[in-house]
SELUM-322858 format. One line per field, with one value per residue: residue number from 1; residue in three letters; x, y, z of N, C-alpha, C in turn. Coordinates in steps of 0.05 Angstrom, whole numbers. Layout:
N
resi: [NUM,...] $
resn: [ALA,...] $
neast: [X,...] $
nnorth: [Y,...] $
nup: [Z,...] $
caeast: [X,...] $
canorth: [Y,...] $
caup: [Z,...] $
ceast: [X,...] $
cnorth: [Y,...] $
cup: [Z,...] $
% end
This chain:
381
resi: [1,2,3,4,5,6,7,8,9,10,11,12,13,14,15,16,17,18,19,20,21,22,23,24,25,26,27,28,29,30,31,32,33,34,35,36,37,38,39,40,41,42,43,44,45,46,47,48,49,50,51,52,53,54,55,56,57,58,59,60,61,62,63,64,65,66,67,68,69,70,71,72,73,74,75,76,77,78,79,80,81,82,83,84,85,86,87,88,89,90,91,92,93,94,95,96,97,98,99,100,101,102,103,104,105,106,107,108,109,110,111,112,113,114,115,116,117,118,119,120,121,122,123,124,125,126,127,128,129,130,131,132,133,134,135,136,137,138,139,140,141,142,143,144,145,146,147,148,149,150,151,152,153,154,155,156,157,158,159,160,161,162,163,164,165,166,167,168,169,170,171,172,173,174,175,176,177,178,179,180,181,182,183,184,185,186,187,188,189,190,191,192,193,194,195,196,197,198,199,200,201,202,203,204,205,206,207,208,209,210,211,212,213,214,215,216,217,218,219,220,221,222,223,224,225,226,227,228,229,230,231,232,233,234,235,236,237,238,239,240,241,242,243,244,245,246,247,248,249,250,251,252,253,254,255,256,257,258,259,260,261,262,263,264,265,266,267,268,269,270,271,272,273,274,275,276,277,278,279,280,281,282,283,284,285,286,287,288,289,290,291,292,293,294,295,296,297,298,299,300,301,302,303,304,305,306,307,308,309,310,311,312,313,314,315,316,317,318,319,320,321,322,323,324,325,326,327,328,329,330,331,332,333,334,335,336,337,338,339,340,341,342,343,344,345,346,347,348,349,350,351,352,353,354,355,356,357,358,359,360,361,362,363,364,365,366,367,368,369,370,371,372,373,374,375,376,377,378,379,380,381] $
resn: [MET,GLN,LYS,LYS,LEU,ILE,ALA,VAL,ALA,VAL,ALA,GLY,ALA,LEU,ALA,ALA,PRO,ALA,ALA,ALA,LEU,ALA,GLN,SER,THR,VAL,GLN,VAL,PHE,GLY,ASN,MET,TYR,MET,GLU,TYR,GLY,PHE,LEU,SER,GLN,GLY,ALA,PRO,ALA,ALA,GLY,GLY,VAL,SER,PRO,ALA,ASN,PRO,ASP,PHE,LEU,GLN,SER,PRO,GLY,SER,GLU,ILE,GLY,PHE,ARG,GLY,GLU,GLU,LYS,LEU,GLY,GLY,GLY,MET,ALA,ALA,TRP,PHE,GLN,CYS,ALA,SER,THR,ALA,ASP,ILE,ARG,GLY,GLN,GLY,PRO,GLN,GLY,PHE,CYS,SER,ARG,ASN,SER,ALA,ILE,GLY,LEU,LYS,GLY,SER,PHE,GLY,ASN,PHE,PHE,VAL,GLY,LEU,TRP,ASP,ASN,PRO,TYR,LYS,ARG,SER,ARG,VAL,GLY,ASN,THR,GLY,ALA,ARG,ASP,THR,GLY,ALA,PHE,GLY,THR,ALA,HIS,LEU,LEU,HIS,GLY,GLY,PRO,GLY,THR,LEU,ALA,ILE,ASN,ALA,ASN,PRO,GLU,ALA,PHE,ALA,ARG,ARG,GLN,GLN,ASN,SER,ILE,ASN,TYR,ASP,THR,PRO,ASN,PHE,GLY,GLY,PHE,GLN,GLY,MET,ILE,SER,VAL,THR,SER,THR,ASN,THR,SER,THR,ASN,ARG,LEU,SER,ASN,ASN,ALA,GLN,ALA,LYS,ALA,ARG,ASN,VAL,SER,VAL,ALA,GLY,VAL,TYR,ARG,GLN,GLY,PRO,LEU,SER,LEU,GLY,LEU,GLY,TRP,ALA,GLU,ASN,SER,LYS,THR,TYR,ALA,ALA,GLY,THR,ASP,SER,ASP,ALA,TRP,HIS,LEU,SER,ALA,ALA,TYR,GLN,LEU,GLY,SER,VAL,ARG,LEU,GLY,GLY,ALA,TYR,VAL,ARG,MET,ASP,GLY,ASN,PRO,THR,ALA,ALA,THR,SER,VAL,LYS,ARG,GLU,ASN,TYR,HIS,LEU,GLY,ALA,GLU,TRP,LYS,LEU,ALA,GLY,PRO,HIS,ASN,VAL,HIS,PHE,GLY,TYR,THR,ARG,ALA,GLY,ASP,THR,LYS,GLY,THR,VAL,ALA,SER,THR,LEU,GLY,GLY,GLY,ALA,ALA,SER,VAL,ASN,ASN,PRO,ALA,VAL,ASN,ALA,ALA,GLY,ASN,THR,GLY,ALA,LYS,LEU,TRP,GLN,VAL,LYS,TYR,VAL,HIS,ASP,LEU,SER,LYS,ARG,THR,PHE,THR,SER,VAL,GLY,TYR,THR,HIS,LEU,LYS,ASN,ASP,THR,ASN,GLY,ASN,TYR,ASN,LEU,GLY,GLY,LEU,GLY,LEU,ALA,ASN,ALA,GLY,SER,LYS,ASN,LYS,GLY,VAL,VAL,VAL,ASN,ILE,GLY,HIS,ARG,PHE] $
neast: [151,174,197,151,126,166,156,113,118,152,120,87,118,129,75,57,84,68,12,9,27,-17,-55,-40,-25,18,36,65,73,66,83,112,132,152,180,191,214,220,238,224,250,220,222,278,309,307,360,387,425,396,361,377,351,328,328,292,289,230,218,166,122,128,137,151,134,111,54,22,-34,-66,-120,-156,-202,-269,-282,-245,-183,-107,-59,-5,43,94,124,164,197,219,259,271,315,354,366,343,346,306,307,280,219,196,151,84,65,55,18,-30,-100,-163,-231,-301,-308,-273,-211,-162,-100,-24,34,70,34,-9,-47,-116,-136,-105,-120,-171,-181,-217,-212,-181,-183,-157,-106,-43,-12,37,102,112,64,39,-6,-7,26,12,-39,-46,2,38,59,93,136,126,160,139,139,145,145,101,69,43,-7,-31,-9,43,39,85,97,40,-23,-79,-157,-201,-271,-321,-348,-407,-461,-432,-408,-349,-312,-252,-197,-138,-76,-20,37,80,133,172,177,211,264,254,237,178,161,165,153,145,136,104,82,40,8,-56,-115,-180,-228,-279,-307,-348,-374,-410,-440,-438,-415,-372,-353,-309,-291,-240,-196,-146,-98,-37,-9,29,73,101,154,135,100,50,-11,-26,-76,-120,-177,-205,-258,-279,-299,-329,-345,-380,-393,-423,-379,-342,-305,-316,-284,-267,-235,-231,-193,-176,-132,-96,-65,-29,28,46,30,9,6,-33,-51,-78,-102,-135,-147,-159,-185,-201,-220,-219,-226,-229,-253,-241,-250,-238,-166,-164,-144,-160,-136,-158,-135,-140,-111,-115,-78,-86,-80,-35,-51,-61,-19,35,91,87,89,50,79,101,161,218,189,184,198,141,114,97,106,65,39,35,17,-14,-29,-6,-8,-12,-31,-30,-39,-62,-56,-65,-46,-71,-54,-80,-39,-53,-86,-60,-17,4,20,37,31,39,31,52,37,52,42,64,31,42,76,79,110,115,132,146,115,160,200,240,253,234,225,189,132,147,151,138,143,130,139,117,127,104,110,74,64,35,36] $
nnorth: [777,797,743,713,736,734,680,673,701,662,623,635,640,595,564,587,570,522,523,541,490,455,470,439,374,317,259,201,135,70,14,-44,-104,-168,-223,-284,-340,-400,-414,-443,-431,-429,-474,-491,-463,-494,-548,-507,-491,-516,-468,-445,-448,-408,-386,-330,-270,-214,-146,-124,-61,-45,15,73,137,209,247,304,354,416,455,498,529,546,495,472,449,440,404,352,303,254,200,140,97,34,-8,-64,-98,-86,-69,-43,18,83,132,199,217,179,151,151,227,286,353,388,420,412,396,413,415,378,345,374,365,358,330,274,212,154,142,160,113,66,71,64,12,-49,-93,-123,-179,-230,-225,-198,-131,-124,-170,-232,-262,-218,-187,-146,-135,-172,-153,-95,-87,-75,-45,14,72,119,160,219,212,157,84,68,20,13,28,23,59,99,167,209,289,299,331,328,314,294,287,301,254,229,195,148,142,171,208,209,253,257,289,302,352,382,373,342,373,411,412,402,414,449,414,363,287,271,313,359,312,274,244,223,206,189,168,125,101,68,51,12,-17,-85,-85,-61,-20,-5,37,56,100,100,146,146,199,211,191,151,139,153,197,175,148,103,69,49,13,-10,-48,-65,-105,-119,-158,-162,-224,-251,-282,-287,-258,-232,-221,-186,-176,-131,-118,-68,-62,-19,4,51,47,62,102,66,11,-28,-48,-95,-120,-161,-178,-215,-225,-264,-269,-294,-286,-319,-322,-359,-374,-343,-318,-343,-354,-358,-355,-337,-337,-324,-311,-275,-267,-235,-258,-221,-177,-159,-120,-154,-166,-120,-87,-67,-24,-10,-14,-68,-130,-146,-169,-190,-158,-180,-190,-179,-247,-287,-331,-329,-343,-311,-305,-307,-350,-347,-377,-377,-393,-383,-386,-345,-315,-270,-241,-198,-138,-106,-141,-196,-262,-309,-368,-390,-416,-403,-407,-395,-400,-396,-389,-415,-375,-335,-290,-275,-262,-287,-242,-206,-245,-296,-328,-305,-340,-361,-398,-415,-444,-415,-422,-425,-421,-396,-353,-301,-245,-187,-118,-64,7] $
nup: [1042,990,971,965,914,878,878,850,803,781,780,745,699,687,677,633,583,583,586,530,508,522,484,442,414,412,389,397,354,325,283,289,253,242,197,193,153,111,46,-11,-77,-144,-197,-236,-294,-359,-357,-324,-263,-191,-157,-95,-28,12,80,112,128,137,138,130,121,171,219,249,279,293,314,310,334,330,361,330,327,322,307,265,259,256,233,231,205,217,191,188,166,195,194,231,219,204,151,107,112,104,108,140,152,112,103,103,106,124,122,147,152,176,187,192,135,112,103,80,54,46,20,21,13,18,-38,-58,-85,-67,-13,-12,-7,17,9,27,51,96,78,58,51,29,31,51,50,18,-27,-68,-110,-141,-153,-154,-191,-155,-87,-63,-38,-82,-139,-183,-237,-232,-241,-272,-282,-232,-183,-136,-96,-56,-55,-77,-68,-65,-68,-30,-18,21,40,80,126,110,126,130,80,52,9,-37,-61,-100,-127,-159,-156,-207,-200,-230,-274,-282,-305,-358,-427,-459,-505,-483,-484,-421,-401,-359,-326,-289,-223,-217,-173,-148,-109,-69,-3,33,92,138,191,183,134,83,31,-27,-87,-126,-169,-208,-242,-280,-311,-368,-358,-389,-431,-475,-464,-456,-422,-361,-326,-274,-239,-180,-151,-89,-28,33,87,149,174,231,266,220,170,100,44,-12,-78,-142,-197,-254,-302,-344,-396,-449,-472,-523,-574,-613,-583,-540,-473,-423,-363,-321,-254,-187,-120,-64,7,76,139,194,263,313,370,430,428,378,313,237,179,115,38,-33,-85,-160,-208,-277,-344,-384,-433,-505,-542,-571,-534,-508,-447,-384,-365,-402,-417,-417,-398,-332,-262,-235,-277,-329,-396,-460,-487,-544,-537,-494,-419,-379,-329,-247,-193,-131,-65,5,73,145,210,264,329,372,418,453,452,416,396,359,341,289,244,185,110,47,-20,-94,-147,-217,-285,-349,-373,-338,-297,-240,-174,-108,-63,-71,-59,-81,-146,-212,-254,-318,-308,-263,-189,-121,-59,13,83,140,200,243,280,310,332,355,369] $
caeast: [134,186,197,118,129,184,156,93,125,167,103,68,132,127,47,54,87,44,-13,7,29,-42,-74,-29,-24,34,27,89,57,93,79,131,120,176,167,219,201,229,222,225,245,211,246,310,312,328,386,400,426,377,361,376,323,342,309,297,274,226,207,148,105,137,147,156,133,92,27,9,-63,-74,-146,-159,-227,-290,-284,-220,-152,-93,-47,12,44,123,122,190,208,232,267,287,330,376,375,333,333,301,299,264,187,199,128,55,80,37,15,-63,-122,-189,-258,-337,-305,-273,-189,-140,-66,-6,54,70,14,-18,-68,-141,-139,-95,-130,-199,-183,-228,-228,-167,-182,-138,-76,-22,-4,76,115,106,31,30,-10,-7,49,-6,-70,-45,29,66,61,117,137,137,164,115,142,161,130,68,47,32,-27,-32,25,49,58,102,87,13,-47,-96,-172,-216,-299,-329,-365,-441,-470,-415,-389,-324,-299,-219,-187,-112,-64,11,47,90,158,189,176,224,274,237,220,146,150,181,137,134,130,81,68,22,-12,-84,-131,-206,-240,-298,-314,-377,-375,-434,-450,-420,-405,-346,-347,-296,-289,-213,-190,-122,-83,-1,-5,51,93,117,171,129,77,21,-15,-35,-101,-131,-196,-220,-285,-273,-326,-318,-374,-375,-415,-418,-348,-323,-301,-316,-278,-259,-236,-232,-182,-175,-107,-98,-43,-21,52,55,6,6,1,-53,-52,-94,-98,-152,-143,-183,-176,-223,-201,-238,-217,-243,-247,-254,-252,-217,-147,-150,-162,-150,-145,-142,-142,-133,-108,-107,-66,-98,-59,-26,-72,-57,8,54,118,94,83,35,93,114,186,223,179,204,184,109,99,104,95,46,55,13,10,-29,-13,23,-20,-5,-47,-23,-56,-41,-63,-50,-60,-68,-64,-76,-34,-68,-108,-45,4,-6,38,17,47,22,34,34,47,48,47,66,26,72,93,74,137,115,154,130,121,182,219,235,257,210,225,168,135,166,129,150,123,138,126,124,119,114,106,70,58,24,34] $
canorth: [782,793,714,710,748,719,653,679,707,633,599,649,634,559,559,606,550,495,533,544,461,449,473,422,343,310,237,181,118,58,-10,-71,-128,-188,-245,-309,-365,-416,-408,-453,-422,-444,-496,-479,-457,-515,-548,-492,-503,-511,-446,-440,-453,-399,-374,-306,-243,-190,-122,-104,-44,-29,49,95,166,218,263,329,371,442,461,532,545,538,467,466,436,441,372,343,274,249,171,135,65,25,-43,-72,-117,-60,-82,-26,45,95,159,208,214,163,131,171,243,310,373,394,428,397,414,409,420,355,348,380,361,360,312,241,203,137,155,141,90,48,74,53,-29,-56,-128,-143,-195,-252,-226,-170,-115,-140,-188,-266,-252,-193,-186,-123,-139,-188,-142,-65,-73,-63,-19,33,98,126,191,229,193,124,52,71,5,11,41,29,87,121,179,235,308,297,348,307,325,287,298,294,232,225,171,122,152,189,213,225,260,270,303,308,369,372,375,337,387,435,405,395,431,433,388,339,275,264,347,360,281,273,220,230,189,185,139,124,85,62,35,21,-35,-102,-76,-39,-14,13,39,69,89,118,151,155,216,225,176,133,161,160,211,164,141,77,74,24,16,-21,-58,-83,-114,-138,-158,-184,-244,-266,-297,-293,-236,-247,-199,-196,-151,-134,-101,-78,-44,-7,25,59,60,84,105,43,-9,-24,-71,-87,-141,-160,-190,-212,-235,-273,-287,-301,-278,-339,-313,-384,-372,-322,-303,-362,-338,-366,-328,-352,-319,-339,-285,-289,-248,-248,-254,-185,-183,-130,-109,-176,-161,-98,-92,-46,0,7,-26,-91,-149,-148,-183,-177,-136,-192,-178,-195,-267,-294,-355,-325,-355,-303,-297,-321,-361,-344,-386,-367,-398,-378,-381,-320,-316,-253,-237,-174,-119,-92,-155,-214,-272,-320,-382,-397,-426,-386,-416,-379,-408,-379,-389,-419,-355,-313,-285,-265,-281,-287,-212,-191,-259,-314,-328,-302,-353,-366,-425,-420,-442,-404,-436,-410,-435,-373,-343,-270,-228,-159,-103,-33,23] $
caup: [1014,968,965,956,896,867,878,839,788,769,773,717,677,682,667,609,560,598,576,506,499,529,459,420,422,398,396,385,347,308,275,280,244,230,191,183,137,97,20,-35,-102,-166,-216,-251,-321,-371,-362,-310,-233,-180,-142,-66,-18,36,100,104,145,131,162,118,139,203,218,269,271,315,293,322,326,343,357,316,337,300,299,251,271,240,238,217,212,199,200,178,159,218,190,249,211,196,127,87,119,83,123,157,137,87,101,107,127,113,140,136,157,171,199,182,104,105,108,63,62,30,25,19,28,11,-55,-54,-96,-46,16,-18,-15,32,14,22,73,105,64,70,21,24,52,35,47,10,-49,-79,-136,-166,-155,-170,-193,-132,-77,-53,-43,-113,-154,-199,-259,-234,-240,-286,-280,-204,-175,-105,-88,-39,-66,-67,-80,-72,-63,-24,-1,36,42,110,127,98,129,122,58,41,-17,-21,-88,-94,-148,-156,-168,-239,-190,-249,-303,-274,-320,-392,-450,-465,-520,-478,-478,-399,-387,-334,-315,-256,-216,-201,-162,-137,-92,-53,13,43,115,153,204,177,106,71,4,-34,-103,-133,-196,-210,-267,-283,-335,-383,-344,-399,-442,-500,-458,-461,-398,-356,-307,-255,-223,-170,-134,-61,-9,58,104,177,185,248,264,195,156,79,25,-44,-98,-171,-214,-281,-303,-369,-410,-472,-471,-543,-590,-629,-569,-518,-457,-403,-345,-297,-229,-167,-95,-45,22,96,168,221,293,323,396,443,414,356,284,215,153,83,16,-59,-109,-184,-231,-300,-364,-395,-461,-524,-567,-562,-531,-494,-414,-377,-363,-427,-421,-413,-383,-308,-240,-231,-299,-349,-431,-467,-501,-568,-520,-466,-399,-368,-300,-235,-174,-96,-42,36,90,172,240,276,362,388,446,464,431,399,391,355,322,265,229,156,79,20,-43,-115,-183,-239,-302,-352,-384,-319,-277,-212,-148,-73,-43,-68,-51,-99,-174,-220,-278,-329,-299,-231,-161,-101,-40,38,106,148,221,247,308,308,353,346,393] $
ceast: [144,188,170,119,144,174,129,101,139,142,81,88,125,97,43,60,75,22,-21,10,-2,-64,-67,-24,1,34,48,69,76,70,101,123,146,171,190,200,218,223,241,218,242,237,264,300,320,353,405,415,403,384,366,348,332,318,315,277,265,213,181,124,109,147,145,147,114,73,28,-18,-64,-105,-144,-179,-244,-297,-264,-200,-130,-72,-19,24,72,119,152,187,221,242,285,303,358,388,369,326,321,308,282,240,183,172,98,65,64,31,-19,-81,-147,-210,-283,-329,-288,-238,-170,-119,-50,21,64,57,6,-45,-92,-153,-125,-117,-164,-199,-195,-227,-198,-157,-161,-113,-67,-15,29,79,107,76,20,13,-24,10,25,-35,-62,-8,47,53,85,114,144,138,138,116,157,141,105,54,33,15,-33,-11,28,66,72,92,53,-2,-68,-129,-190,-250,-305,-345,-394,-449,-460,-405,-369,-317,-270,-216,-152,-102,-39,18,62,124,181,198,196,256,273,233,188,136,157,148,123,134,101,69,62,20,-39,-99,-154,-215,-264,-299,-333,-371,-396,-445,-432,-406,-393,-346,-326,-287,-268,-212,-158,-101,-58,-4,21,78,117,132,158,103,53,12,-26,-55,-107,-158,-203,-245,-278,-295,-309,-338,-369,-392,-412,-386,-327,-329,-294,-302,-266,-253,-233,-216,-176,-156,-107,-77,-42,4,63,35,-5,-2,-20,-51,-61,-89,-113,-148,-160,-167,-203,-208,-225,-216,-242,-240,-250,-262,-236,-191,-143,-166,-151,-155,-135,-148,-129,-129,-101,-97,-68,-78,-58,-29,-60,-33,25,76,114,76,62,50,111,140,191,202,199,185,153,93,105,91,73,52,32,1,-8,-16,1,16,-7,-29,-32,-48,-43,-67,-49,-61,-59,-72,-53,-62,-39,-88,-81,-25,-6,21,17,41,31,41,30,51,35,56,39,50,52,89,89,113,145,133,136,133,151,214,219,250,227,212,203,163,131,141,150,134,141,131,134,117,120,100,95,55,54,25,24] $
cnorth: [782,759,710,719,738,689,644,682,683,618,611,643,607,554,567,583,525,499,533,511,446,452,455,397,335,275,213,146,103,32,-29,-102,-141,-212,-266,-335,-378,-420,-429,-446,-446,-467,-481,-479,-487,-528,-536,-508,-493,-482,-453,-438,-445,-390,-352,-289,-223,-173,-109,-84,-28,3,59,126,184,242,278,342,391,450,495,551,539,515,458,464,438,413,367,308,270,218,159,107,55,-8,-47,-98,-102,-61,-49,1,61,132,173,211,208,149,164,198,267,326,381,413,411,399,398,406,397,359,360,380,357,345,288,222,181,149,148,116,56,50,67,16,-31,-83,-141,-174,-225,-254,-200,-154,-123,-160,-216,-268,-238,-200,-160,-126,-160,-166,-120,-67,-67,-45,-2,62,114,161,192,206,161,99,65,48,-3,31,45,40,96,140,212,258,312,320,332,326,301,296,292,266,239,206,142,127,169,189,222,229,261,272,308,340,364,379,364,344,404,433,400,417,425,412,361,323,269,299,348,331,281,253,227,201,197,164,150,102,89,49,39,-8,-58,-102,-62,-38,0,15,57,72,119,125,158,170,218,207,157,152,164,187,204,155,109,86,52,27,-7,-25,-72,-80,-114,-138,-183,-204,-262,-267,-293,-269,-242,-220,-209,-164,-155,-120,-101,-58,-42,11,22,56,68,86,78,15,2,-44,-71,-119,-137,-180,-187,-223,-243,-286,-285,-301,-291,-331,-344,-385,-360,-311,-319,-356,-354,-350,-348,-333,-329,-310,-289,-265,-252,-245,-223,-185,-153,-132,-137,-166,-136,-107,-69,-21,-1,-7,-51,-107,-147,-163,-175,-152,-154,-173,-192,-222,-278,-321,-354,-337,-338,-291,-313,-328,-356,-360,-387,-380,-393,-375,-358,-326,-290,-249,-218,-158,-101,-113,-179,-234,-299,-342,-388,-409,-413,-403,-406,-394,-397,-394,-402,-400,-333,-315,-268,-281,-275,-260,-209,-219,-284,-309,-323,-312,-359,-385,-429,-429,-428,-413,-422,-421,-409,-362,-318,-263,-198,-140,-68,-20,52] $
cup: [984,957,949,927,871,848,854,803,768,765,746,695,663,669,639,581,565,577,547,495,502,506,436,431,406,411,388,371,329,302,273,277,234,217,185,178,123,65,5,-68,-123,-183,-234,-289,-338,-370,-342,-280,-207,-158,-111,-47,14,62,106,126,135,142,149,127,163,195,250,263,298,295,319,308,337,338,353,321,312,286,274,265,251,251,224,221,197,212,180,180,181,211,209,243,207,163,101,108,99,90,130,138,114,82,97,124,114,133,127,156,156,191,185,148,97,121,86,76,39,44,10,36,6,-14,-54,-65,-75,-18,17,-12,16,38,12,46,73,88,78,45,17,36,36,39,32,-23,-70,-108,-156,-173,-166,-180,-176,-117,-75,-49,-66,-123,-172,-221,-255,-230,-247,-289,-253,-196,-143,-89,-62,-44,-61,-79,-82,-55,-47,-7,0,47,67,113,121,99,126,93,59,16,-15,-66,-81,-129,-141,-168,-194,-226,-217,-268,-301,-298,-352,-403,-449,-479,-519,-471,-446,-385,-375,-328,-292,-251,-205,-196,-142,-133,-75,-31,30,68,136,168,191,146,105,43,-5,-64,-113,-162,-191,-236,-262,-308,-343,-368,-362,-415,-475,-493,-449,-432,-396,-330,-293,-244,-208,-161,-111,-39,14,76,127,182,200,267,250,181,127,73,5,-53,-121,-183,-238,-291,-339,-382,-439,-476,-501,-555,-602,-612,-545,-500,-434,-383,-321,-277,-204,-140,-78,-21,52,119,180,246,308,347,416,420,385,333,259,192,125,59,-7,-67,-142,-196,-260,-318,-372,-421,-475,-542,-556,-561,-514,-471,-410,-380,-380,-436,-433,-398,-362,-288,-234,-255,-321,-382,-436,-485,-524,-554,-502,-446,-382,-340,-282,-216,-146,-78,-20,55,124,199,256,310,368,419,465,442,404,390,385,337,308,255,205,131,63,-1,-76,-133,-206,-263,-321,-364,-358,-305,-253,-192,-129,-64,-46,-56,-78,-126,-186,-252,-286,-313,-269,-211,-142,-70,-11,68,126,176,230,269,301,328,341,372,379] $
% end
């Protein structure tokens, strides 16, 4: 009898934590992507030495993380996520929870969360068809001023941001439509005087997405407020769309970027993208993309970010021609629902005074060309 009582007590002790754990779920997830390519870097400066033409490895977008959720009753749940960069080359580790990471509450009221997260402007881009954000096939640097995990007062010319110190709210889904809003805290003002030009710098973003049947539409706006040394602002908006037409997915985006780096200067740039993804048969796919970065217009010698001209942020030039064109095509083979491999060609041509490079690679001499042949493999889990 005593042995039976002991057995029951032990079973009860073991069952208690199991019952508690049953109320919460934790999932490990990730995305591993590697590309290997051969790069032809553009023409040298007049009389200069020709650039090297390297082969390269990149692992853009790779991550590993875990997420969990606990049902609280009444249709409400608490959730968290911690995602970290997984640079499987061993070259660029960025620390724990360095990608989309947050804690929040969700329910019939929508989703409220706080942390490091892609802003609504970035999440509402549905039309980057036939391309990627980053890497050799990346378009974000031409279209949106570059991607990345960014501090509150960093990179005022970049709008598709993974934003630090962000407070976010997503509405419920209303017949295919969902709204999103985010605003940062003012952490960077803890050591500033009230009359400082960057006092209470913020990043704000508002967007809406509509997905119904074969159609997807996205409209997003972002502002980097008081992030220039002069205390003025920059903002951008985009309109993007995608449509599934049988075995072909068509997509495109239009972007307008504006900045006032000083009270006396005004800068703008208009960019667009067109792409297609054609599922031929079975695992065989072909992707096409064309991206155009327009001229930087406004006060001569100023840039959208207010500082010196830099890679992917050219200065206004009285002669114009500060944009660039990017073409890409690739064959994609689906090895399974979670694993694919591809091979493709990408070509970036700067206008006479443009100084963009190819997805973070290559020289950015004015008027230069950068070309690459790239193979890659990706796996999601």
